[in-house]
N, C-alpha and C positions, 0 to 999 in steps of 0.2 A: 602473444607476440615476439617477445622477448627471445624465447628460448628458437625459434623458427625464424629471426630475424624478419617477422611482415610488418610494413606499416600496417596503417588502418582498412586502406583502399585492397590490397594482397588477405588481408585476413576476414573480411567482408566476401570476396568473393569466394571465398573456401569453405564459408558456412553457407553460403546463397544467401546474405544479407545486404543490404543497401550500408553505404558508409556512413550514414548518420546514425543508425541502429547501432552499428557499432563502436562509437562515438560517445554515445548517449550511454551505453550499456557501462564503458568505460568511466565515464563522469562517477558515474555510482559509487564505483569502490573509491571514492573520497567522501562517502559519507562515513558517520562514526557508525561503529561499529554495531550498535545495538537498529539504528534505521536501517543499515544491510540486511539485518537480520531479518525487521521487518519487511522490507521487498520479498525474500526468499521466501517468510511464510507466507507472505500473500493478503497480510493486514493490513500494509499499503501498496499503492504501486508506485509502477515507476514516475508518474507523473508527480504522484507526492514526495518520492525524492528526490527529483529535479526543482522541486520547489525549495526542499528542506537544504539544497545544497545553496541557493540563493541567499540564503540567509547568512549575514557577516558575522553575527557573535556564534562561537556553540553553544553558548547555552542557550540562544536561543533557540537554537535552532534543536537544542531537543526539549524545549519546549512546544515548538510545532510540532512535531514527531507528537507529541505527549496526548496535545489537541486533536491531531488526523485520528489518530487510532479511537482514544476516548469519546469525543465530540462527534467521528463521522463525518469530518470536514472534506466536502467533492474539491478537487483538483482547483477549481479557480476559484474557491472559501480559501484555501493554501495559498495560493498565490496572491490576492490580498492582504493574507495576514504576514506574509513575508515584508511586502509594505511597509504595511504600518512597525514591524519590528525591525526594519532598516533605516526607518525614519526614526527609531526610538522610543517608540509609543509605547508602552505595557500592555501587555490581552489581559482584562476582566477575565476570570475563569468563571464559565458560564454554566450552571447548574442544570439545563434542563434534559438533555441527554443520559446525563449520568442519572439522577434522579429515572429517568425511566428507563433504567437499567436495571435500579433496586425495583420495579413496578413489575417486572417483567418476571413470570412464573419463576420457579427452581426447574419443575421440568420441561420448559420450554429453552431455559439455557442449557439444561443439560442434553437435551438433543442436537440444537447448535451444535453445542461444542463434539457433540461424535460424530455431523454432520463436517465439520470442520477436519477433524482427524483422517476421516475419510478419505476426504476431496483435495485436502492438503491445500487449500485457497477459501478464503472469506467465503463465510456463510452468514447470512441473515434470517430467521424464521421471526416473520411475521405474525402476530394474533396471539390465538389463544391456542390450547390444545383442541377446543371444539373446532377454529375452524381460522384458518390464517392462510399465507401464503412463505413460500423459499425463495430467498433470490441468494442464487449463486455467482459469487465475480470468475470471472477467466480474464487472463490480462495477452492471449497472446490465439491466433489458432491452433497453434500447438495444444498448446492449453485446453482450450476447448473442445477439442479431439480427444487429450484426456480425459475430464470430467465423463465426454459421452461414452469413452469405454466403459467407464467406471460404472456407470447407470447402467449401458444394455447389458 
């Protein structure tokens, strides 16, 4: 935008997106670097990232990022946590999700990581080596098409 002296609407027209999409994307540049990297890698969504931006205290932003990634918080759960953090409430670390990761078979974790590396997005393998399901996350129609191309 700076190089071409575009405003948000002009950029949106050039890239075929809505102005609000461009504005939301630009807001993500205000995230701490580790949160930006998490969005880029697909380990959190842009919805999660916007929730992190709503946290006033930078240290609390890191706490929320950690909870989103480690506990698999939904965007709604993250938004609720934002309210609590901004009111000064301290968040208790819960162990259930972390404990379930410890119980996940090493072979499943290895395969899950291979899927993540291959698809470049969040992938969860639920179940065991005998039976389960694979959940592949996508964050836009283009992302879905890219994943489809990889699979086929």
